[in-house]
C-alpha positions in Angstrom: 0.0 0.0 0.0 2.8 2.4 0.9 4.5 1.7 -2.4 1.3 2.4 -4.3 0.8 5.7 -2.5 4.4 6.7 -3.3 3.8 5.7 -7.0 0.5 7.7 -7.0 2.3 10.8 -5.6 5.0 10.5 -8.2 2.4 10.2 -11.0 0.7 13.3 -9.7 4.0 15.2 -9.8 4.5 14.1 -13.4 1.0 15.3 -14.3 1.6 18.6 -12.7 4.9 18.8 -14.5 3.1 18.3 -17.9 0.5 21.0 -17.2 0.4 23.3 -20.2 1.7 26.8 -19.4 -0.1 28.2 -22.5 -3.3 26.6 -21.2 -2.9 28.3 -17.8 -2.3 31.7 -19.4 -5.6 31.4 -21.3 -7.6 30.7 -18.2 -9.3 33.5 -16.2 -8.8 34.0 -12.5 -5.3 32.4 -12.4 -3.3 33.2 -9.3 -0.6 35.7 -9.9 2.2 33.3 -9.0 0.9 30.7 -11.5 0.5 33.3 -14.2 4.0 34.7 -13.8 5.7 31.3 -13.8 3.5 30.0 -16.6 4.4 33.1 -18.7 8.1 32.4 -18.2 7.9 28.7 -18.9 5.6 29.0 -21.9 7.6 31.9 -23.4 11.0 30.3 -23.0 9.8 26.9 -24.2 8.3 28.4 -27.3 11.4 30.4 -27.8 13.6 27.3 -27.7 11.4 25.6 -30.3 11.3 28.7 -32.6 15.0 29.2 -32.3 15.7 25.6 -33.4 13.2 25.9 -36.2 14.9 29.1 -37.4 18.4 27.5 -37.1 17.2 24.5 -39.1 15.4 26.4 -41.8 17.7 29.5 -42.1 20.9 28.7 -40.2 22.4 29.0 -36.8 25.0 31.4 -35.4 28.5 31.1 -33.9 28.8 27.7 -32.2 29.9 28.8 -28.7 27.3 31.6 -28.4 24.5 29.4 -29.7 25.3 26.5 -27.3 25.7 28.7 -24.3 22.4 30.5 -25.1 20.4 27.3 -25.5 21.9 25.6 -22.4 21.3 28.8 -20.3 17.7 29.1 -21.4 17.1 25.4 -20.8 18.6 25.7 -17.3 16.2 28.6 -16.5 13.3 26.5 -17.7 14.5 23.6 -15.6 14.8 25.8 -12.5 11.2 26.9 -13.0 9.8 23.5 -13.8 11.6 21.7 -10.9 11.3 24.3 -8.1 13.0 24.0 -4.7 10.7 23.3 -1.8 7.6 22.6 -3.9 6.3 19.5 -5.5 5.1 21.4 -8.6 5.7 24.8 -10.3 2.0 25.4 -10.1 2.1 25.6 -6.3 2.5 28.8 -4.2 5.9 30.4 -3.7 7.9 29.4 -0.5 11.0 31.0 1.0 13.0 28.5 -1.1 11.7 30.3 -4.2 14.2 33.1 -3.4 17.0 30.6 -4.0 15.5 29.7 -7.4 15.2 33.4 -8.3 18.9 34.0 -7.3 20.0 31.0 -9.5 17.9 32.1 -12.4 19.3 35.7 -12.2 22.8 34.3 -12.0 22.4 32.2 -15.1 21.0 35.2 -16.9 23.9 37.4 -15.7 26.5 34.9 -16.8 24.9 34.5 -20.2 24.9 38.3 -20.5 28.6 38.3 -19.7 29.2 35.7 -22.4 27.5 37.9 -25.0 29.4 40.9 -23.8 32.9 39.4 -23.5 32.8 36.7 -26.2 35.5 38.4 -28.2 37.9 38.6 -25.2 37.1 35.1 -24.0 37.1 33.7 -27.6 40.5 35.3 -28.3 42.0 33.6 -25.2 40.5 30.2 -26.2 41.6 30.3 -29.9 45.0 31.6 -28.9 45.4 28.5 -26.7 45.9 30.6 -23.5 45.4 28.8 -20.2 45.2 31.8 -17.9 41.9 33.4 -17.1 40.9 36.2 -14.7 39.5 35.5 -11.3 36.1 36.6 -12.5 36.1 34.2 -15.5 37.2 31.3 -13.3 34.4 32.2 -10.8 31.9 32.3 -13.7 32.9 28.9 -15.0 32.7 27.4 -11.5 29.3 28.9 -10.6 27.8 28.0 -13.9 28.9 24.4 -13.5 27.5 24.2 -10.0 24.1 25.6 -11.2 24.2 23.0 -14.0 24.7 20.3 -11.4 21.7 21.6 -9.4 19.4 21.6 -12.4 20.6 18.2 -13.4 20.0 16.9 -9.9 16.4 18.2 -10.0 15.6 17.0 -13.6 17.6 13.8 -13.9 18.5 12.8 -10.3 21.8 12.5 -8.3 23.5 9.6 -10.2 24.8 11.6 -13.2 25.9 14.4 -10.9 27.8 12.0 -8.7 29.5 10.4 -11.7 30.6 13.8 -13.0 31.8 15.0 -9.6 33.9 11.8 -9.1 35.7 12.5 -12.4 36.3 16.1 -11.4 37.6 15.2 -8.0 39.9 12.7 -9.5 41.3 15.3 -12.0 42.1 17.6 -9.1 43.7 15.0 -6.9 45.1 12.4 -9.4 48.6 12.5 -7.9 47.3 10.8 -4.7 45.9 7.8 -6.6 47.9 4.6 -6.8 49.3 2.7 -9.7 48.0 3.3 -13.2 45.6 5.9 -11.9 48.4 8.2 -10.6 48.8 11.4 -12.7 49.6 15.1 -12.3 46.9 17.1 -10.6 44.8 19.3 -12.9 44.8 23.1 -12.2 41.6 25.0 -11.7 42.5 27.2 -14.7 42.7 24.1 -16.9 39.5 22.5 -15.6 37.5 25.7 -16.0 38.9 26.2 -19.5 37.9 22.7 -20.5 34.5 22.9 -18.7 33.2 26.3 -19.8 35.4 28.3 -22.1 35.6 26.1 -25.1 33.5 23.7 -27.1 34.8 20.5 -25.7 33.2 20.5 -22.2 29.7 21.6 -21.2 29.2 23.0 -24.7 30.9 20.1 -26.4 29.8 17.2 -28.7 26.8 16.0 -26.8 25.2 19.5 -26.6 26.2 20.2 -30.2 24.3 17.1 -31.3 21.3 18.1 -29.3 21.2 21.6 -30.7 22.1 20.7 -34.2 20.0 17.6 -34.7 18.1 16.1 -31.8 15.9 19.1 -30.8 14.5 19.6 -34.3 13.7 15.9 -34.4 12.0 16.2 -31.0 9.9 19.0 -32.5 9.1 16.8 -35.5 7.9 13.9 -33.2 5.8 16.3 -31.1 4.2 18.0 -34.1 3.4 14.6 -35.8 2.0 13.2 -32.5 -0.2 16.3 -32.0 -1.4 15.8 -35.6 -2.8 12.3 -34.5 0.0 10.0 -35.5 0.3 8.4 -32.1 -3.3 7.1 -32.2 -2.9 6.1 -35.8 0.1 3.9 -35.1 -1.5 2.3 -32.1 -4.6 1.5 -34.1 -2.6 0.1 -36.9 -0.6 -2.1 -34.5 -3.8 -3.3 -32.9 -5.4 -4.0 -36.3 -2.3 -6.0 -37.4 -1.7 -8.1 -34.2 -4.8 -7.8 -32.0 -6.5 -10.8 -33.6 -3.7 -13.2 -32.8 -3.0 -14.9 -29.4 -1.4 -12.4 -27.1 -2.7 -9.6 -29.4 -2.6 -6.7 -27.0 0.9 -7.3 -25.9 2.0 -7.8 -29.5 0.3 -4.6 -30.3 2.4 -2.9 -27.6 5.6 -4.1 -29.2 4.6 -3.1 -32.7 3.1 0.3 -31.7 6.3 1.1 -29.7 8.4 0.1 -32.8 6.2 2.5 -34.9 6.5 5.2 -32.2 10.3 4.7 -32.2 10.3 6.0 -35.7 9.2 9.4 -34.5 10.4 9.5 -30.9 13.7 8.3 -29.3 12.6 8.8 -25.7 12.1 5.6 -23.8 10.1 7.0 -20.9 8.0 9.1 -23.3 7.2 6.0 -25.3 6.2 4.2 -22.1 3.8 6.9 -21.1 2.4 7.4 -24.6 1.7 3.8 -25.7 1.7 2.2 -22.2 -1.3 4.2 -21.0 -3.3 2.2 -23.6 -1.6 -1.1 -23.9 -0.8 -1.9 -20.3 -4.4 -1.8 -19.0 -5.5 -3.7 -22.1 -2.9 -6.4 -21.5 -4.0 -6.7 -17.8 -7.6 -6.9 -18.7 -6.9 -10.0 -20.9 -5.0 -11.9 -18.2 -1.4 -10.8 -18.4 0.3 -10.4 -15.1 0.8 -6.7 -14.2 4.6 -7.2 -14.0 4.6 -8.8 -17.5 2.4 -6.1 -19.0 4.6 -3.4 -17.6 7.8 -5.2 -18.7 6.6 -5.7 -22.3 5.9 -2.0 -22.6 9.2 -1.0 -20.9 11.2 -3.2 -23.3 9.4 -2.2 -26.4 9.5 1.5 -25.6 13.2 1.4 -24.7 13.8 0.0 -28.2 12.8 3.3 -29.7 16.3 4.6 -28.9 17.8 2.1 -31.4 15.0 2.1 -33.9 15.8 3.8 -37.3 15.2 6.1 -39.0 15.4 8.6 -36.1 16.6 6.5 -33.1 17.5 8.4 -30.0 19.8 11.3 -29.1 22.9 9.2 -28.7 22.8 8.1 -32.4 23.4 11.7 -33.5 26.3 12.0 -31.0 27.7 8.7 -32.2 27.7 10.1 -35.8 29.7 13.1 -34.5 32.2 10.9 -32.7 32.7 8.6 -35.7 32.8 11.4 -38.2 30.3 9.7 -40.5 26.9 10.7 -41.9 24.0 9.8 -39.5 22.5 7.6 -42.2 25.4 5.2 -41.7 24.6 4.8 -38.0 20.9 4.3 -38.8 21.7 1.6 -41.4 24.1 -0.2 -39.0 21.4 -0.2 -36.3 18.6 -1.6 -38.4 19.1 -5.4 -38.0 20.0 -5.3 -34.3 16.9 -3.1 -33.7 14.7 -5.5 -35.6 16.1 -8.4 -33.5 15.4 -6.4 -30.4 11.7 -6.0 -31.1 11.5 -9.6 -32.4 12.8 -10.8 -29.1 10.1 -8.9 -27.2 7.5 -10.2 -29.7 8.6 -13.8 -29.2 8.5 -13.5 -25.4 5.0 -12.1 -25.6 3.9 -15.1 -27.8 5.4 -17.7 -25.5 3.8 -16.2 -22.4 0.4 -15.9 -24.2 0.6 -19.6 -25.2 1.6 -20.6 -21.7 -1.3 -18.7 -20.1 -3.7 -19.8 -22.9 -4.8 -16.2 -23.3 -7.4 -15.4 -25.9 -7.0 -13.0 -28.8 -9.1 -9.9 -29.0 -12.5 -10.5 -30.6 -12.2 -9.7 -34.3 -15.4 -7.6 -34.2 -13.7 -5.3 -31.7 -10.6 -4.7 -33.8 -10.1 -1.9 -36.3 -9.6 -3.2 -39.8 -6.1 -2.6 -41.3 -7.7 -1.3 -44.5 -9.9 1.2 -42.6 -7.0 2.4 -40.4 -4.7 2.9 -43.4 -7.5 4.7 -45.4 -8.1 7.0 -42.4 -4.4 7.9 -41.7 -2.1 6.8 -44.5 -0.8 10.3 -44.9 1.0 10.0 -41.6 3.6 8.0 -43.4 4.4 10.9 -45.7 6.7 12.8 -43.3 8.4 9.6 -42.2 8.9 8.5 -45.8 10.3 11.9 -46.7 12.8 11.7 -43.8 13.9 8.2 -44.9 14.3 9.4 -48.5 16.2 12.5 -47.6 18.5 10.6 -45.3 19.2 8.0 -48.1 20.0 10.9 -50.4 22.5 12.2 -47.8 20.7 15.5 -47.3 21.7 17.4 -44.2 20.0 16.3 -41.0 18.7 19.7 -40.1 17.2 20.2 -43.6 15.7 16.7 -43.3 14.2 17.3 -39.9 12.9 20.7 -40.9 11.1 19.2 -43.9 9.7 16.5 -41.7 8.3 19.2 -39.3 6.7 21.1 -42.2 5.1 18.0 -43.6 3.9 16.8 -40.1 2.4 20.3 -39.6 0.5 20.0 -42.9 -0.9 16.5 -42.0 -2.7 18.1 -39.1 -5.0 20.0 -41.5 -6.3 16.8 -43.2 -8.9 16.4 -40.4 -10.8 19.1 -38.6 -10.3 17.7 -35.2 -6.4 17.7 -35.5 -6.1 21.0 -37.3 -3.5 23.3 -35.8 -5.0 26.5 -34.5 -2.8 29.4 -33.2 -3.3 28.3 -29.6 -2.6 24.7 -30.5 0.6 25.7 -32.3 1.8 27.5 -29.2 1.0 24.5 -27.0 2.9 22.1 -29.4 5.9 24.5 -29.5 5.8 24.7 -25.7 5.5 20.9 -25.3 8.4 20.4 -27.7 10.6 22.9 -25.9 9.9 21.3 -22.6 10.6 17.8 -23.9 14.1 18.9 -24.7 15.0 20.0 -21.2 16.1 16.7 -19.7 18.1 15.6 -22.8 19.9 18.9 -23.2 20.7 19.1 -19.4 21.9 15.5 -19.5 24.1 16.3 -22.5 25.6 19.3 -20.8 26.4 17.1 -17.7 27.9 14.5 -20.0 30.1 17.3 -21.4 31.4 17.8 -17.8 32.4 14.2 -17.8 34.3 14.6 -21.1 36.0 17.7 -19.8 37.1 16.0 -16.7 38.4 12.9 -18.6 40.3 15.1 -21.0 41.8 17.2 -18.2 43.1 14.3 -16.2 43.9 12.0 -19.2 42.1 9.2 -17.3 40.6 7.8 -20.6 44.0 6.9 -22.0 45.1 5.2 -18.7 41.8 3.2 -18.5 42.2 2.1 -22.1 45.7 1.0 -21.4 44.7 -0.8 -18.2 41.8 -2.6 -20.0 44.1 -3.7 -22.9 46.6 -5.0 -20.3 44.0 -6.9 -18.4 42.4 -8.4 -21.5 45.6 -9.2 -23.3 44.6 -10.6 -26.7 41.3 -11.9 -25.3 38.7 -9.5 -26.7 35.8 -11.1 -24.9 37.2 -10.1 -21.5 37.3 -6.4 -22.6 33.8 -6.7 -24.0 32.4 -8.3 -20.8 34.1 -5.6 -18.7 32.7 -2.9 -21.0 29.2 -4.3 -21.0 29.1 -4.6 -17.2 30.3 -1.0 -16.9 27.7 0.3 -19.4 24.8 -1.5 -17.7 25.9 -0.3 -14.3 26.1 3.3 -15.5 22.9 2.9 -17.4 21.0 2.1 -14.2 21.5 5.5 -12.9 22.4 8.0 -15.6 20.9 8.9 -19.0 21.8 6.9 -22.1 23.6 10.0 -23.5 25.8 10.2 -20.4 26.5 6.5 -20.4 27.5 6.5 -24.0 29.7 9.6 -23.7 31.5 8.1 -20.6 32.0 4.8 -22.6 33.3 6.7 -25.6 35.9 8.4 -23.4 36.9 5.5 -21.2 36.5 2.2 -22.9 35.6 2.4 -26.6 39.2 3.5 -27.6 40.5 0.3 -25.9 38.1 -1.9 -27.7 39.0 -0.3 -31.1 42.7 -0.8 -30.3 42.0 -4.5 -30.0 41.1 -4.6 -33.7 37.3 -4.0 -33.6 35.7 -1.9 -36.3 34.8 1.6 -34.7 31.2 1.4 -35.7 30.8 -2.0 -34.0 32.5 -0.7 -30.9 30.4 2.4 -30.6 27.2 0.4 -31.3 28.2 -2.1 -28.6 28.3 0.8 -26.1 25.0 2.2 -27.3 23.1 -1.0 -27.0 24.3 -1.8 -23.5 23.7 1.8 -22.4 20.1 1.3 -23.6 19.8 -2.0 -21.9 20.6 -0.3 -18.6 17.2 1.3 -18.8 15.5 -2.1 -18.2 18.1 -3.7 -16.0 17.5 -3.7 -12.2 18.1 -2.4 -9.7 17.5 1.0 -11.3 15.6 0.5 -14.6 14.0 3.9 -15.5 11.8 2.5 -18.3 10.6 -0.3 -16.0 9.9 2.2 -13.2 7.8 4.3 -15.6 5.8 1.3 -16.7 5.4 0.0 -13.1 3.5 3.2 -12.2 0.9 2.5 -15.0 0.8 -1.3 -14.3 0.4 -0.7 -10.5 3.2 -3.1 -9.8 6.6 -3.0 -8.0 9.2 -1.4 -10.2 11.9 -4.0 -9.3 9.6 -6.9 -10.3 8.8 -5.2 -13.6 12.5 -4.7 -14.2 13.4 -8.3 -13.6 10.7 -9.5 -16.0 11.9 -6.9 -18.6 15.4 -8.3 -18.4 14.1 -11.8 -19.0 12.2 -10.6 -22.0 15.2 -8.9 -23.5 17.6 -11.8 -22.5 18.6 -12.6 -26.1 19.4 -9.0 -26.8 22.1 -9.0 -24.2 24.0 -11.5 -26.5 23.5 -9.7 -29.8 26.1 -6.9 -29.3 28.8 -9.5 -28.7 27.8 -11.2 -32.0 28.0 -8.0 -34.1 31.3 -7.1 -32.6 32.8 -10.4 -33.7 30.8 -10.5 -36.9 29.8 -7.0 -38.2 27.6 -8.7 -40.8 24.7 -8.0 -38.5 25.5 -4.3 -38.9 25.1 -4.8 -42.7 28.8 -5.0 -43.3 29.8 -7.6 -45.9 28.4 -9.6 -48.8 24.6 -9.5 -49.3 24.3 -13.3 -49.2 26.1 -13.5 -45.8 23.9 -10.7 -44.5 20.7 -12.4 -45.6 21.7 -15.8 -44.2 22.8 -14.3 -40.9 19.7 -12.2 -40.5 17.4 -15.2 -41.2 19.3 -17.5 -38.8 19.4 -14.8 -36.1 15.6 -14.4 -36.3 15.1 -18.2 -36.0 17.7 -18.2 -33.2 16.0 -15.7 -31.1 12.7 -17.6 -31.5 14.4 -20.8 -30.4 16.4 -19.1 -27.6 13.2 -17.5 -26.2 11.4 -20.9 -26.1 14.3 -22.2 -24.1 14.7 -19.2 -21.7 11.0 -19.1 -21.0 10.9 -22.9 -20.8 7.7 -23.5 -22.7 6.7 -24.8 -26.1 3.4 -26.8 -25.9 4.1 -27.6 -22.3 6.8 -26.8 -19.7 10.3 -27.8 -20.9 12.5 -30.0 -18.7 16.0 -28.8 -17.7 17.7 -30.7 -20.6 15.3 -29.4 -23.2 15.8 -25.8 -21.9 19.5 -26.0 -22.0 19.5 -27.5 -25.5 17.1 -24.9 -26.8 19.1 -22.0 -25.4 22.3 -23.5 -26.8 20.7 -24.0 -30.2 19.4 -20.4 -30.1 22.9 -19.1 -29.5 24.3 -21.2 -32.3 21.6 -19.9 -34.7 22.3 -16.3 -33.8 26.0 -16.7 -34.4 26.7 -15.6 -38.0 28.4 -18.8 -39.2 26.5 -21.1 -41.6 27.8 -24.4 -40.2 27.3 -23.4 -36.6 23.8 -22.1 -37.4 22.8 -25.3 -39.2 24.0 -27.4 -36.3 21.9 -25.2 -34.0 18.9 -25.5 -36.3 19.2 -29.3 -36.2 19.4 -29.4 -32.4 16.5 -27.0 -32.0 14.3 -29.0 -34.5 15.2 -32.3 -32.8 14.2 -31.0 -29.3 11.0 -29.5 -30.7 10.0 -32.8 -32.4 10.7 -34.8 -29.3 8.8 -32.4 -27.1 5.9 -32.3 -29.6 5.7 -36.1 -29.6 5.8 -36.3 -25.8 2.9 -33.8 -25.4 0.8 -34.8 -28.4 -2.9 -35.1 -27.3 -3.9 -38.6 -26.7 -6.2 -40.1 -29.4 -9.8 -40.5 -28.5 -11.0 -44.1 -28.3 -13.0 -45.1 -31.2 
């Protein structure tokens, strides 16, 4: 009961957090404190969206100024949305509000100084000078501390603690033993790397957010407001609802569809889960399983092309390749991810003997497509432009325009001036957490660069692994999952890119495979207990304990924990190689996940015994491995176990 009350309180906070500031401004009799804060939140959120639309359509300004401006505005919005001493920004002011006001004014003052002194500061930076005035050092320190406070409020303590650990290490590296011992980093050097260049707070992660991610967030928000979310859910239900386990399969398929327009795991959980989780429960699925299915499926949005999540854009920056190459490489592993969830849903439905949805209650595919086919136009345009190597900003801007136009097809989705402001506000507010997390990830990069820890960790990992790549991979996977339990996917990936990916690449692995390995395990951290953010979000809707949902989610995604190891050793799953090898490997991997899932869940027509389970799991691994002879052996073992099990549990013939 206590847990349920806490969950309810948290959901109420989230609802208050999502209250439309524009909506409040249009109401009469609004208290002065609400009107004032709503005006600030609404105006700044709309400003962020309009700024990115302008930058995408016309062009942005100088990099350092643009990044500081966006991060500062987002920090102010964050301080307003997550006030000190109050559960929601809609509540009355308290004495702690004075602290928020001081922090906001400080951010504004620092940004004003940056605009005023950019030529002086920029000259020092580009001249390679390391010396800054006492005022400049103070500005860098204060700004970083306020960033930590906004990060703590919006994303929690873990990412702040990780960043602080690396900073403390940089300052006191000479006191650490062995390979970790290094010269201490001076305050001047740290502040320079943190604030006064484009390698720290305003580095690659924030650049990717500002240049690419935010405009795609706006695209997803506009398309969702035009009715695409309901269309994709209806289409998934029409396609899968009539089969056994239909609602859960619809959750998987609809989340895969939503992944094409949104890369936010928690957002996907809330959007599709509010419909699919109650429906799954009503048909007999356990609450933990219903929540876990949605958590796994929604998390997959971050690795689902064509848009994927924010990290994919950062990866393209790190690799120095067009984003489309990252999306292409992610395609097969993403399909295998969702296929694993689909298989788990089917096996559980068979085991529980759950009925399909009545066909008369299902929408017809033909009718759904006839009613909303045009929602595919913006997505198709994005895919085509990416394939033609058009710039990402131009591609996303075109998608936004087309998504906006789709809203006018139907009267009920038509964008009115007020609705446009609400959508722009929603899009701007949706960017807060990711931009703040990216800025915090930039702190980690700056600390790693200042101390040189990344190079020492790489050397240590290579020394420990020797010529055994699998040791380095296991170590990296464990670190990524542990980090992913507490900090955002962006921060996990950036930390991995600085600490461990260089070591894996030095062991002879293709850079794309190494970076994709880090991305996938960073994503899996969102559904891996003890802190599984996607599972926690789904648990609130399913009314179940978060830890229980997390463990079931890990079981559903069990085959996916193996896939990154496979594509590191055999990049054919990243679509690298001969088309015949790719086709065979994909087909055997699909069959392998099906066989593996049967073994891991221990059920075909009846419960599998221990030997059958072990053989099926082994056969699944062999099928997933991209080697024709190994896969054929796995296929033979799996088929043999299936036939023997089928014979043992064949219904007895009725006496004549």
